[in-house]
N, C-alpha and C positions, 0 to 999 in steps of 0.2 A: 367304613372309608379306612383305606389302607394310610399308613403313614408316608410310604414312598410318593404317594399321589399329593402331598401337601406341598404348599408354597414354601420354600426355604425360607422366605422373608417373614411369613407367618411362623413359622417354627422358631426363628431365631427371637422373634417379639415375644412369642410364649416362654421362652426360655429366660429372657431378660425380665420378665415379669415374676418368674418363679423366683429369679434371684433378689429382684427387689423386695418380694415377700417374705423371703427368708431373713434379707438385711433388716426389715421393719421388726420383725418378730423377734429378733437378735435385740434390737435397740429397745423394744418394750422389755424384753427379759432382765436387760441391763438396769432399765428405769425401775423395774418393779423390784429387784435385788437391792438396790440404792435406797427407794422410798422404805422398805419396810424398816429399817433401823431408825429412819428419822422418824418416821410415825410412831415407832414406841417410844424414841426419846422424849419427843414431844409430848406423849400422853404422860408419862413418866413426870416431866418438868411441870405441867400443867396441875398433876394430882400433888406435887410437893407445893408448889404454889399455893394451892387451894386451900390444903392442909395449913399452911403458914398463917395464910390472912384468918382462917376459921379459927386459929389458935390465940392468933391477936384479938378478934373480936371477942371470943370467948374471955380472955383475961382484963377485957376493957370494960365488959358491961358488969353489975353488980351483981 
């Protein structure tokens, strides 16, 4: 099937879908780039809080 024979409306809708897909992928990339440092920070804070609680419990027990 040659591209010349395609309905221009179909071609335009395919281009719009491609653009939408690219936009969605860019949005996902931004989300991932934003989430990685947030997750690392949460893990570090959780480790720090957990070790602080463990140290407190260790000193309280005889």
